[in-house]
DSSP file (Angstrom, degrees, kcal/mol; ACC not computed):
  #  RESIDUE AA STRUCTURE BP1 BP2  ACC     N-H-->O    O-->H-N    N-H-->O    O-->H-N    TCO  KAPPA ALPHA  PHI   PSI    X-CA   Y-CA   Z-CA
    1    1 A M              0   0    0      0, 0.0     2,-0.4     0, 0.0    20,-0.2   0.000 360.0 360.0 360.0 133.4  -18.6   15.5   -4.1
    2    2 A K  E     -A   20   0A   0     18,-2.6    18,-2.6     2,-0.0     2,-0.5  -0.984 360.0-165.6-128.9 129.4  -16.2   14.1   -6.6
    3    3 A V  E     -A   19   0A   0     -2,-0.4     2,-0.4    16,-0.2    16,-0.2  -0.943   4.6-175.6-114.9 132.4  -12.6   15.3   -7.1
    4    4 A S  E     +A   18   0A   0     14,-2.9    14,-3.1    -2,-0.5     2,-0.3  -0.995  14.0 162.8-124.6 128.0  -10.5   14.4  -10.2
    5    5 A V  E     -A   17   0A   0     -2,-0.4    12,-0.2    12,-0.3    -2,-0.0  -0.997  34.7-112.0-146.3 146.8   -6.9   15.5  -10.4
    6    6 A G        -     0   0    0     10,-2.6     3,-0.1    -2,-0.3    10,-0.0  -0.182  50.0 -76.3 -73.4 169.5   -3.9   14.5  -12.4
    7    7 A A        -     0   0    0      1,-0.1    -1,-0.1     0, 0.0     9,-0.1  -0.307  57.5 -94.9 -63.5 148.2   -0.8   12.8  -11.0
    8    8 A P        +     0   0    0      0, 0.0     2,-0.3     0, 0.0    -1,-0.1  -0.326  52.6 168.1 -62.0 137.9    1.6   14.9   -9.1
    9    9 A D        -     0   0    0      5,-0.2    52,-0.2     2,-0.2    53,-0.2  -0.835  47.1-102.3-141.6-178.1    4.6   16.3  -11.0
   10   10 A D  S    S+     0   0    0     -2,-0.3     2,-1.0    51,-0.2     3,-0.1   0.365  82.3 110.9 -90.5   4.4    7.3   18.9  -10.5
   11   11 A N    >   -     0   0    0      1,-0.2     3,-1.1     3,-0.1    -2,-0.2  -0.695  43.8-175.0 -80.5 103.2    5.7   21.7  -12.6
   12   12 A L  T 3  S+     0   0    0     -2,-1.0    -1,-0.2     1,-0.2    47,-0.1   0.775  79.0  61.2 -70.6 -22.5    4.6   24.3  -10.1
   13   13 A G  T 3  S+     0   0    0     -3,-0.1     2,-0.4     1,-0.0    -1,-0.2   0.280 101.2  57.3 -88.0  12.5    2.8   26.4  -12.8
   14   14 A R    <   +     0   0    0     -3,-1.1     2,-0.3    15,-0.1    -5,-0.2  -0.996  47.4 164.7-148.3 135.8    0.3   23.7  -13.8
   15   15 A I        -     0   0    0     -2,-0.4     2,-0.5    13,-0.1    15,-0.2  -0.948  16.2-159.6-148.9 131.6   -2.4   21.7  -12.1
   16   16 A D        +     0   0    0     -2,-0.3   -10,-2.6    -9,-0.1     2,-0.3  -0.945  37.7 111.7-114.4 127.0   -5.2   19.7  -13.9
   17   17 A G  E     -A    5   0A   0     -2,-0.5    11,-3.0    11,-0.5     2,-0.3  -0.954  41.6-142.8-179.7 161.7   -8.2   18.9  -12.0
   18   18 A T  E     -AB   4  27A   0    -14,-3.1   -14,-2.9     9,-0.3     2,-0.4  -0.989   6.4-151.8-140.1 151.9  -12.0   19.3  -11.4
   19   19 A V  E     -AB   3  26A   0      7,-2.6     7,-3.5    -2,-0.3     2,-0.5  -0.986  14.4-164.5-121.3 131.1  -14.3   19.4   -8.4
   20   20 A K  E     +AB   2  25A   0    -18,-2.6   -18,-2.6    -2,-0.4     2,-0.5  -0.954   9.6 177.6-123.6 115.6  -17.9   18.2   -8.9
   21   21 A V  E >   - B   0  24A   0      3,-2.8     3,-2.3    -2,-0.5     2,-0.4  -0.971  68.2 -45.8-118.4 119.4  -20.5   19.1   -6.3
   22   22 A N  T 3  S-     0   0    0     -2,-0.5   -20,-0.0     1,-0.3     0, 0.0  -0.488 124.5 -26.7  53.1-115.2  -24.0   18.0   -7.2
   23   23 A D  T 3  S+     0   0    0     -2,-0.4     2,-0.6    -3,-0.0    -1,-0.3   0.253 117.8  99.0-106.4   9.8  -24.3   19.1  -10.8
   24   24 A T  E <   -B   21   0A   0     -3,-2.3    -3,-2.8     2,-0.0     2,-0.5  -0.882  53.6-165.8-106.1 118.3  -21.8   22.0  -10.7
   25   25 A E  E     -B   20   0A   0     -2,-0.6     2,-0.4    -5,-0.2    -5,-0.2  -0.884   3.7-171.4-104.2 131.2  -18.3   21.2  -11.9
   26   26 A T  E     -B   19   0A   0     -7,-3.5    -7,-2.6    -2,-0.5     2,-0.2  -0.974  20.9-128.5-123.8 133.2  -15.4   23.7  -11.1
   27   27 A K  E     -B   18   0A   0     -2,-0.4     2,-0.6    -9,-0.2    -9,-0.3  -0.539  17.5-133.0 -78.2 144.2  -12.0   23.4  -12.7
   28   28 A I        +     0   0    0    -11,-3.0   -11,-0.5    -2,-0.2     2,-0.3  -0.870  35.2 175.6 -96.9 122.3   -8.9   23.4  -10.2
   29   29 A E    >   -     0   0    0     -2,-0.6     3,-1.3   -13,-0.1     4,-0.5  -0.738  46.7-101.4-124.0 171.1   -6.3   25.9  -11.5
   30   30 A V  G >  S+     0   0    0      1,-0.3     3,-1.6    -2,-0.3   -16,-0.1   0.868 120.2  62.0 -61.4 -36.4   -3.0   27.2  -10.3
   31   31 A I  G 3  S+     0   0    0      1,-0.3    -1,-0.3     3,-0.0    -3,-0.0   0.737 104.7  49.1 -67.2 -20.9   -4.7   30.4   -9.1
   32   32 A N  G <  S+     0   0    0     -3,-1.3    -1,-0.3     2,-0.0     2,-0.2   0.510  91.7 103.9 -92.3  -5.8   -6.8   28.2   -6.7
   33   33 A M    <   -     0   0    0     -3,-1.6    -3,-0.0    -4,-0.5   -18,-0.0  -0.576  54.3-161.5 -83.2 137.1   -3.7   26.4   -5.4
   34   34 A M        -     0   0    0     -2,-0.2     3,-0.1     4,-0.0     2,-0.1  -0.971  13.3-145.2-118.9 113.5   -2.3   27.3   -2.0
   35   35 A P    >   -     0   0    0      0, 0.0     3,-1.9     0, 0.0     0, 0.0  -0.345  37.1 -74.7 -76.6 160.9    1.3   26.2   -1.3
   36   36 A K  T 3  S+     0   0    0      1,-0.3     0, 0.0    -2,-0.1     0, 0.0  -0.215 119.1  22.1 -50.7 134.2    2.6   25.1    2.0
   37   37 A G  T 3  S+     0   0    0      1,-0.3    -1,-0.3    -3,-0.1     2,-0.1   0.439  85.6 148.2  86.7   0.4    3.1   27.9    4.5
   38   38 A A    <   -     0   0    0     -3,-1.9     2,-0.5     1,-0.0    -1,-0.3  -0.393  37.9-144.6 -67.7 143.5    0.6   30.3    2.7
   39   39 A I        -     0   0    0     -2,-0.1     2,-0.5     2,-0.0    -1,-0.0  -0.931   5.8-153.4-114.3 133.1   -1.3   32.7    5.0
   40   40 A I        +     0   0    0     -2,-0.5     2,-0.3     3,-0.1     3,-0.2  -0.920  19.9 178.6-107.2 125.9   -4.9   33.6    4.1
   41   41 A E        +     0   0    0     -2,-0.5     3,-0.1     1,-0.1    -2,-0.0  -0.857  55.0  27.8-124.3 162.4   -6.0   37.0    5.4
   42   42 A H  S    S+     0   0    0     -2,-0.3     2,-0.4     1,-0.2    -1,-0.1   0.805  90.9 113.2  62.5  31.2   -9.3   39.0    5.2
   43   43 A S        -     0   0    0     -3,-0.2    -1,-0.2     1,-0.1     3,-0.1  -0.998  53.5-158.4-138.7 133.3  -11.5   35.8    4.8
   44   44 A K  S    S-     0   0    0     -2,-0.4     2,-0.3     1,-0.2    -1,-0.1   0.823  78.9  -3.2 -73.7 -37.6  -14.0   34.6    7.3
   45   45 A S        -     0   0    0      2,-0.0     2,-0.3     0, 0.0    -1,-0.2  -0.989  60.2-161.5-154.2 156.8  -14.0   31.0    6.0
   46   46 A I        -     0   0    0     -2,-0.3     2,-0.5    -3,-0.1    -3,-0.0  -0.949  15.6-140.6-138.3 164.8  -12.5   28.8    3.3
   47   47 A L        +     0   0    0     -2,-0.3     2,-0.3     2,-0.0    -2,-0.0  -0.994  33.4 178.0-123.0 118.4  -13.2   25.5    1.7
   48   48 A A        -     0   0    0     -2,-0.5     2,-0.4     2,-0.0    -2,-0.0  -0.929  20.8-160.1-133.2 150.4  -10.0   23.6    1.1
   49   49 A L        -     0   0    0     -2,-0.3     2,-0.7     0, 0.0    -2,-0.0  -0.982  16.8-140.0-122.8 134.8   -9.0   20.2   -0.3
   50   50 A V        +     0   0    0     -2,-0.4     3,-0.1     1,-0.2    -2,-0.0  -0.872  26.8 171.7 -94.6 115.3   -5.7   18.5    0.3
   51   51 A L        +     0   0    0     -2,-0.7     2,-0.4     1,-0.3    -1,-0.2   0.884  60.6  20.6 -95.6 -41.1   -4.6   16.9   -2.9
   52   52 A Y        -     0   0    0      2,-0.0     2,-0.3     3,-0.0    -1,-0.3  -0.978  64.6-177.7-131.3 142.5   -1.1   15.7   -2.5
   53   53 A T    >   -     0   0    0     -2,-0.4     3,-1.8    -3,-0.1     4,-0.0  -0.897  49.8  -0.6-133.9 164.6    0.9   15.0    0.8
   54   54 A G  G >  S-     0   0    0     -2,-0.3     3,-1.5     1,-0.3     6,-0.2  -0.270 129.5  -7.3  62.0-138.4    4.4   13.9    1.7
   55   55 A M  G 3  S+     0   0    0      1,-0.3    -1,-0.3     5,-0.1    -3,-0.0   0.520 127.3  71.2 -69.9  -6.9    6.8   13.3   -1.1
   56   56 A D  G <   +     0   0    0     -3,-1.8    -1,-0.3     4,-0.1    -2,-0.2   0.405  69.9 113.8 -91.6   1.3    4.0   13.7   -3.7
   57   57 A T  S <> S-     0   0    0     -3,-1.5     4,-2.2     1,-0.1     5,-0.2  -0.418  74.6-125.3 -73.1 149.0    3.7   17.4   -3.1
   58   58 A K  H  > S+     0   0    0      1,-0.2     4,-2.1     2,-0.2     5,-0.2   0.889 111.0  52.9 -59.6 -40.1    4.7   19.7   -6.1
   59   59 A I  H  > S+     0   0    0      1,-0.2     4,-0.9     2,-0.2    -1,-0.2   0.876 109.4  47.3 -68.6 -37.0    7.1   21.6   -3.9
   60   60 A K  H  4 S+     0   0    0     -6,-0.2    -1,-0.2     1,-0.2    -2,-0.2   0.887 114.6  46.9 -69.5 -37.1    8.9   18.4   -2.8
   61   61 A Q  H  < S+     0   0    0     -4,-2.2   -51,-0.2   -52,-0.2    -2,-0.2   0.821 111.9  50.2 -74.4 -30.2    9.1   17.2   -6.4
   62   62 A A  H  < S+     0   0    0     -4,-2.1     2,-0.3   -53,-0.2    -1,-0.2   0.609  88.4 104.0 -80.1 -16.8   10.4   20.5   -7.8
   63   63 A K     <  -     0   0    0     -4,-0.9     2,-0.3    -5,-0.2    -3,-0.0  -0.539  54.6-163.8 -71.7 127.9   13.1   20.7   -5.1
   64   64 A T        -     0   0    0     -2,-0.3     3,-0.1     1,-0.1    -2,-0.1  -0.736  30.3 -90.9-111.1 161.6   16.5   19.9   -6.3
   65   65 A K        -     0   0    0     -2,-0.3     2,-0.2     1,-0.1    -1,-0.1  -0.432  47.5-111.4 -71.0 142.3   19.7   19.1   -4.3
   66   66 A P        -     0   0    0      0, 0.0     2,-0.1     0, 0.0    -1,-0.1  -0.481  34.2-117.7 -69.2 141.4   21.7   22.2   -3.5
   67   67 A R        -     0   0    0     -2,-0.2     2,-0.2     1,-0.1    -3,-0.0  -0.482  34.3 -93.5 -78.3 156.7   25.0   22.4   -5.4
   68   68 A S        -     0   0    0     -2,-0.1     2,-0.8     1,-0.1    -1,-0.1  -0.474  34.4-147.1 -71.3 131.7   28.2   22.4   -3.5
   69   69 A K        +     0   0    0     -2,-0.2     2,-0.4    -3,-0.1    -1,-0.1  -0.871  30.1 159.7-109.1 105.6   29.5   25.8   -2.9
   70   70 A M        -     0   0    0     -2,-0.8    -2,-0.0     4,-0.0     2,-0.0  -0.989  26.9-142.4-127.0 124.6   33.3   25.9   -2.9
   71   71 A G     >  -     0   0    0     -2,-0.4     4,-2.1     1,-0.1     5,-0.2  -0.179  29.8-100.4 -77.5 176.1   35.2   29.0   -3.4
   72   72 A R  H  > S+     0   0    0      1,-0.2     4,-2.1     2,-0.2     5,-0.1   0.848 121.8  53.0 -64.3 -35.0   38.4   29.5   -5.3
   73   73 A F  H  > S+     0   0    0      2,-0.2     4,-3.3     1,-0.2     5,-0.2   0.933 109.0  50.7 -65.4 -45.6   40.5   29.6   -2.2
   74   74 A E  H  > S+     0   0    0      1,-0.2     4,-2.4     2,-0.2    -2,-0.2   0.918 112.1  46.7 -60.5 -42.5   39.0   26.2   -1.0
   75   75 A K  H  X S+     0   0    0     -4,-2.1     4,-1.9     2,-0.2    -1,-0.2   0.906 113.8  47.7 -67.3 -38.4   39.7   24.6   -4.4
   76   76 A F  H  X S+     0   0    0     -4,-2.1     4,-2.4     1,-0.2    -2,-0.2   0.919 112.4  48.9 -65.5 -45.7   43.2   25.9   -4.4
   77   77 A F  H  X S+     0   0    0     -4,-3.3     4,-2.8     1,-0.2    -2,-0.2   0.856 108.9  54.0 -61.7 -37.3   43.8   24.8   -0.8
   78   78 A L  H  X S+     0   0    0     -4,-2.4     4,-1.9    -5,-0.2    -1,-0.2   0.908 108.2  48.6 -63.5 -42.6   42.4   21.3   -1.7
   79   79 A K  H  X S+     0   0    0     -4,-1.9     4,-2.6     2,-0.2     3,-0.3   0.976 113.6  47.7 -60.9 -54.8   44.9   21.0   -4.7
   80   80 A I  H  X S+     0   0    0     -4,-2.4     4,-2.5     1,-0.2    -2,-0.2   0.917 112.1  49.0 -53.6 -46.3   47.9   22.1   -2.4
   81   81 A F  H  X S+     0   0    0     -4,-2.8     4,-2.2     1,-0.2    -1,-0.2   0.840 110.4  51.3 -71.9 -26.7   46.9   19.7    0.4
   82   82 A G  H  X S+     0   0    0     -4,-1.9     4,-2.4    -3,-0.3    -1,-0.2   0.922 112.4  46.4 -67.0 -43.2   46.6   16.8   -2.3
   83   83 A I  H  X S+     0   0    0     -4,-2.6     4,-2.4     1,-0.2    -2,-0.2   0.893 110.9  52.9 -64.1 -39.4   50.1   17.6   -3.5
   84   84 A Y  H  X S+     0   0    0     -4,-2.5     4,-2.7    -5,-0.2     5,-0.3   0.937 109.4  48.8 -60.7 -48.0   51.3   17.8    0.1
   85   85 A I  H  X S+     0   0    0     -4,-2.2     4,-2.4     1,-0.2    -2,-0.2   0.940 113.0  47.4 -59.3 -47.3   49.8   14.2    0.8
   86   86 A V  H  X S+     0   0    0     -4,-2.4     4,-2.5     2,-0.2    -1,-0.2   0.907 112.0  49.2 -60.2 -41.2   51.4   12.8   -2.3
   87   87 A A  H  X S+     0   0    0     -4,-2.4     4,-2.6     2,-0.2     5,-0.2   0.923 113.1  47.0 -63.7 -46.5   54.8   14.4   -1.5
   88   88 A I  H  X S+     0   0    0     -4,-2.7     4,-2.0     2,-0.2    -1,-0.2   0.863 112.7  49.2 -67.8 -34.7   54.8   13.1    2.1
   89   89 A S  H  X S+     0   0    0     -4,-2.4     4,-2.2    -5,-0.3    -2,-0.2   0.924 112.0  48.9 -71.0 -39.5   53.8    9.6    1.0
   90   90 A A  H  X S+     0   0    0     -4,-2.5     4,-2.4     2,-0.2    -2,-0.2   0.916 112.3  47.9 -60.4 -45.5   56.5    9.6   -1.7
   91   91 A L  H  X S+     0   0    0     -4,-2.6     4,-2.6     1,-0.2    -1,-0.2   0.882 112.2  49.9 -62.4 -41.4   59.2   10.7    0.9
   92   92 A G  H  X S+     0   0    0     -4,-2.0     4,-1.9    -5,-0.2    -1,-0.2   0.883 112.0  47.3 -64.5 -38.8   58.0    8.1    3.4
   93   93 A L  H  X S+     0   0    0     -4,-2.2     4,-2.0     2,-0.2    -2,-0.2   0.894 112.0  49.4 -69.4 -39.6   58.1    5.4    0.7
   94   94 A I  H  X S+     0   0    0     -4,-2.4     4,-1.5     1,-0.2    -2,-0.2   0.919 112.7  48.3 -62.8 -48.5   61.7    6.5   -0.4
   95   95 A T  H  X S+     0   0    0     -4,-2.6     4,-1.0     1,-0.2    -1,-0.2   0.871 110.2  51.3 -65.9 -33.5   62.8    6.5    3.2
   96   96 A L  H  < S+     0   0    0     -4,-1.9    -1,-0.2     1,-0.2    -2,-0.2   0.879 110.0  49.8 -69.2 -36.6   61.3    3.0    3.8
   97   97 A L  H  < S+     0   0    0     -4,-2.0    -1,-0.2     1,-0.2    -2,-0.2   0.751 103.8  60.7 -67.1 -27.2   63.2    1.6    0.7
   98   98 A M  H  <        0   0    0     -4,-1.5    -1,-0.2     1,-0.2    -2,-0.2   0.794 360.0 360.0 -76.0 -27.3   66.5    3.1    1.9
   99   99 A I     <        0   0    0     -4,-1.0    -1,-0.2    -3,-0.2    -2,-0.1   0.525 360.0 360.0 -68.6 360.0   66.5    1.1    5.0
């Protein structure tokens, strides 16, 4: 058995490779790919190859960092809090200089 497959990338819709058993060569396609956590039903047996593991998996490479979710109230409160800190610091500095 000989397996040829391209380098892992973040494109979940494409995989390039072939499996050669004896003289029969079969193309590996997305329809043949089984992502992590998939459940196979109504099958007595399967033949599977693990192509990529760890950080090389397509799902890991396609994953992006979640963006920060901050609502309008939190943004408004953060601005008010920043103004409050600046005002308290200014009053403290003025009081210190008056002594």
